[in-house]
N, CA, C and O atoms as CSV, one atom per row, in Angstrom:
chain,resi,resn,atom,element,x,y,z
A,1,MET,N,N,-58.809,125.263,16.598
A,1,MET,CA,C,-59.415,125.827,17.784
A,1,MET,C,C,-58.338,126.548,18.587
A,1,MET,O,O,-57.239,126.024,18.767
A,2,GLY,N,N,-58.658,127.766,19.076
A,2,GLY,CA,C,-57.699,128.571,19.815
A,2,GLY,C,C,-57.561,128.123,21.258
A,2,GLY,O,O,-58.290,127.252,21.734
A,3,LYS,N,N,-56.629,128.725,21.926
A,3,LYS,CA,C,-56.394,128.424,23.334
A,3,LYS,C,C,-57.470,129.057,24.197
A,3,LYS,O,O,-58.030,130.101,23.862
A,4,LYS,N,N,-57.746,128.399,25.319
A,4,LYS,CA,C,-58.730,128.889,26.274
A,4,LYS,C,C,-58.069,129.078,27.625
A,4,LYS,O,O,-57.223,128.280,28.029
A,5,VAL,N,N,-58.459,130.144,28.328
A,5,VAL,CA,C,-57.943,130.429,29.665
A,5,VAL,C,C,-59.144,130.618,30.576
A,5,VAL,O,O,-60.082,131.337,30.232
A,6,VAL,N,N,-59.117,129.970,31.743
A,6,VAL,CA,C,-60.156,130.162,32.748
A,6,VAL,C,C,-59.489,130.775,33.974
A,6,VAL,O,O,-58.502,130.248,34.487
A,7,ILE,N,N,-60.044,131.901,34.439
A,7,ILE,CA,C,-59.510,132.594,35.604
A,7,ILE,C,C,-60.563,132.526,36.698
A,7,ILE,O,O,-61.701,132.956,36.508
A,8,ILE,N,N,-60.174,131.985,37.842
A,8,ILE,CA,C,-61.074,131.872,38.980
A,8,ILE,C,C,-60.902,133.117,39.842
A,8,ILE,O,O,-59.813,133.389,40.348
A,9,GLY,N,N,-61.986,133.870,40.003
A,9,GLY,CA,C,-61.947,135.101,40.788
A,9,GLY,C,C,-61.923,136.312,39.880
A,9,GLY,O,O,-60.960,136.527,39.144
A,10,ALA,N,N,-62.974,137.099,39.930
A,10,ALA,CA,C,-63.077,138.257,39.041
A,10,ALA,C,C,-62.805,139.559,39.784
A,10,ALA,O,O,-63.289,140.618,39.385
A,11,GLY,N,N,-62.034,139.481,40.860
A,11,GLY,CA,C,-61.640,140.691,41.571
A,11,GLY,C,C,-60.535,141.407,40.810
A,11,GLY,O,O,-60.343,141.178,39.616
A,12,ALA,N,N,-59.815,142.270,41.503
A,12,ALA,CA,C,-58.762,143.052,40.865
A,12,ALA,C,C,-57.681,142.159,40.248
A,12,ALA,O,O,-57.218,142.427,39.140
A,13,ALA,N,N,-57.281,141.116,40.947
A,13,ALA,CA,C,-56.228,140.232,40.436
A,13,ALA,C,C,-56.711,139.439,39.225
A,13,ALA,O,O,-55.957,139.239,38.273
A,14,GLY,N,N,-57.957,138.989,39.257
A,14,GLY,CA,C,-58.506,138.245,38.122
A,14,GLY,C,C,-58.606,139.107,36.879
A,14,GLY,O,O,-58.262,138.673,35.779
A,15,GLY,N,N,-59.082,140.332,37.060
A,15,GLY,CA,C,-59.174,141.258,35.929
A,15,GLY,C,C,-57.810,141.609,35.370
A,15,GLY,O,O,-57.630,141.720,34.157
A,16,SER,N,N,-56.860,141.781,36.258
A,16,SER,CA,C,-55.493,142.073,35.832
A,16,SER,C,C,-54.893,140.895,35.073
A,16,SER,O,O,-54.216,141.084,34.063
A,17,ALA,N,N,-55.139,139.685,35.558
A,17,ALA,CA,C,-54.642,138.482,34.873
A,17,ALA,C,C,-55.266,138.350,33.485
A,17,ALA,O,O,-54.588,137.989,32.523
A,18,ALA,N,N,-56.558,138.646,33.390
A,18,ALA,CA,C,-57.242,138.572,32.097
A,18,ALA,C,C,-56.674,139.598,31.119
A,18,ALA,O,O,-56.442,139.291,29.950
A,19,ALA,N,N,-56.451,140.817,31.606
A,19,ALA,CA,C,-55.897,141.866,30.742
A,19,ALA,C,C,-54.496,141.508,30.272
A,19,ALA,O,O,-54.156,141.709,29.106
A,20,GLU,N,N,-53.686,140.980,31.176
A,20,GLU,CA,C,-52.322,140.591,30.811
A,20,GLU,C,C,-52.324,139.443,29.803
A,20,GLU,O,O,-51.537,139.441,28.857
A,21,ALA,N,N,-53.212,138.468,30.009
A,21,ALA,CA,C,-53.322,137.352,29.068
A,21,ALA,C,C,-53.747,137.848,27.691
A,21,ALA,O,O,-53.230,137.388,26.673
A,22,ARG,N,N,-54.695,138.792,27.661
A,22,ARG,CA,C,-55.186,139.340,26.390
A,22,ARG,C,C,-54.077,140.103,25.668
A,22,ARG,O,O,-53.945,140.004,24.448
A,23,ARG,N,N,-53.280,140.867,26.424
A,23,ARG,CA,C,-52.164,141.589,25.806
A,23,ARG,C,C,-51.143,140.612,25.229
A,23,ARG,O,O,-50.561,140.863,24.173
A,24,GLY,N,N,-50.933,139.505,25.923
A,24,GLY,CA,C,-49.966,138.513,25.457
A,24,GLY,C,C,-50.433,137.747,24.235
A,24,GLY,O,O,-49.627,137.387,23.377
A,25,ASP,N,N,-51.742,137.494,24.152
A,25,ASP,CA,C,-52.289,136.731,23.022
A,25,ASP,C,C,-53.728,137.173,22.778
A,25,ASP,O,O,-54.644,136.658,23.420
A,26,PRO,N,N,-53.942,138.112,21.866
A,26,PRO,CA,C,-55.288,138.638,21.606
A,26,PRO,C,C,-56.303,137.596,21.132
A,26,PRO,O,O,-57.506,137.854,21.170
A,27,SER,N,N,-55.844,136.436,20.689
A,27,SER,CA,C,-56.777,135.426,20.191
A,27,SER,C,C,-57.304,134.484,21.282
A,27,SER,O,O,-58.128,133.616,20.994
A,28,LEU,N,N,-56.841,134.642,22.530
A,28,LEU,CA,C,-57.290,133.768,23.616
A,28,LEU,C,C,-58.789,133.910,23.879
A,28,LEU,O,O,-59.357,134.995,23.749
A,29,ALA,N,N,-59.408,132.808,24.247
A,29,ALA,CA,C,-60.788,132.821,24.744
A,29,ALA,C,C,-60.666,132.830,26.266
A,29,ALA,O,O,-60.248,131.838,26.863
A,30,ILE,N,N,-61.034,133.957,26.899
A,30,ILE,CA,C,-60.844,134.126,28.333
A,30,ILE,C,C,-62.188,134.073,29.047
A,30,ILE,O,O,-63.132,134.764,28.663
A,31,THR,N,N,-62.267,133.245,30.093
A,31,THR,CA,C,-63.465,133.135,30.922
A,31,THR,C,C,-63.096,133.475,32.354
A,31,THR,O,O,-62.169,132.897,32.921
A,32,LEU,N,N,-63.839,134.430,32.943
A,32,LEU,CA,C,-63.671,134.779,34.355
A,32,LEU,C,C,-64.806,134.128,35.139
A,32,LEU,O,O,-65.970,134.244,34.753
A,33,ILE,N,N,-64.482,133.456,36.219
A,33,ILE,CA,C,-65.500,132.830,37.061
A,33,ILE,C,C,-65.486,133.521,38.415
A,33,ILE,O,O,-64.443,133.616,39.061
A,34,GLU,N,N,-66.655,134.004,38.845
A,34,GLU,CA,C,-66.790,134.706,40.116
A,34,GLU,C,C,-67.917,134.072,40.913
A,34,GLU,O,O,-68.955,133.714,40.357
A,35,GLN,N,N,-67.713,133.936,42.206
A,35,GLN,CA,C,-68.706,133.325,43.078
A,35,GLN,C,C,-69.948,134.206,43.229
A,35,GLN,O,O,-71.074,133.709,43.232
A,36,ARG,N,N,-69.734,135.501,43.352
A,36,ARG,CA,C,-70.851,136.432,43.535
A,36,ARG,C,C,-71.400,136.909,42.201
A,36,ARG,O,O,-70.762,136.729,41.164
A,37,SER,N,N,-72.574,137.512,42.223
A,37,SER,CA,C,-73.189,137.983,40.984
A,37,SER,C,C,-72.582,139.300,40.507
A,37,SER,O,O,-72.747,139.665,39.344
A,38,GLU,N,N,-71.873,140.026,41.396
A,38,GLU,CA,C,-71.244,141.273,41.008
A,38,GLU,C,C,-69.768,141.039,40.684
A,38,GLU,O,O,-69.108,140.196,41.291
A,39,VAL,N,N,-69.275,141.798,39.725
A,39,VAL,CA,C,-67.873,141.718,39.343
A,39,VAL,C,C,-67.230,143.059,39.682
A,39,VAL,O,O,-67.813,144.112,39.423
A,40,SER,N,N,-66.037,143.026,40.258
A,40,SER,CA,C,-65.331,144.233,40.631
A,40,SER,C,C,-64.929,145.015,39.387
A,40,SER,O,O,-64.406,144.443,38.431
A,41,VAL,N,N,-65.175,146.325,39.400
A,41,VAL,CA,C,-64.733,147.190,38.309
A,41,VAL,C,C,-64.053,148.416,38.905
A,41,VAL,O,O,-64.369,148.832,40.020
A,42,ALA,N,N,-63.134,148.980,38.168
A,42,ALA,CA,C,-62.445,150.182,38.611
A,42,ALA,C,C,-62.548,151.249,37.529
A,42,ALA,O,O,-62.601,150.941,36.339
A,43,ALA,N,N,-62.576,152.482,37.951
A,43,ALA,CA,C,-62.679,153.597,36.991
A,43,ALA,C,C,-61.316,153.992,36.490
A,43,ALA,O,O,-61.199,154.909,35.678
């Protein structure tokens, strides 16, 4: 079983942390948890 990462907060910092974790280890299972129903996205 692979490693799992849970990131609390899906704002800019959470998305950045997820991207950095993915670059460091593409096999990670990453879960973002956000309080609101919308997730921040940037173009």
